[in-house]
C-alpha angles and dihedrals in degrees: 000000000000091000092054092049091049092050091048091050093048092049091049091050091048091051090051092052092049092049091047091056094055123094129214090246090073086078122070117266116260146108108305098024094117094046092046094048094046096046101039101042091060086080106021144005125264094254091084090051095045094052095045119095109189133157119245092261090049093051089047093050090047089062090059092044092053090049094047099040104028105028097248113164106259116260113224143172124350093348090059092046091051094051096041090046092051093048093047092048098047103025104034127123093265092057095058113115112244092251091054096052117105107244091207092062097052 
C-alpha cells in the first residue's frame, strides 16, 4: 500500500513539473488561450488538451465531469463560455489532422 501511494505521489509531482515547464504559446493563438492555459494547467499539462478532439457539447460536459469527479472548481458564466469556445474552436473534431482521425468513426 505504501509503495502504491509513493508511486502515485511521484507521478503527480512529475506531472506538475511537466505542466510548469510548458508555456502558453504551446496552444494555438486565439481568444481564450490565456484563460484556458491558466485554468487547465493547474491540474494537468496541455498534452491532454492538444490530443483531445471533442465537439462543443462534449467540451462543455467535460467541464461538469471534471468538477464532479475531480474536484475542479466549477466553471460558470462568461469565463466558461470563453474556455469552452476556445477548446471547441481549436480542439474540435474538424481540427484533427487527417493522420489523427479515427478511421473507424468516418
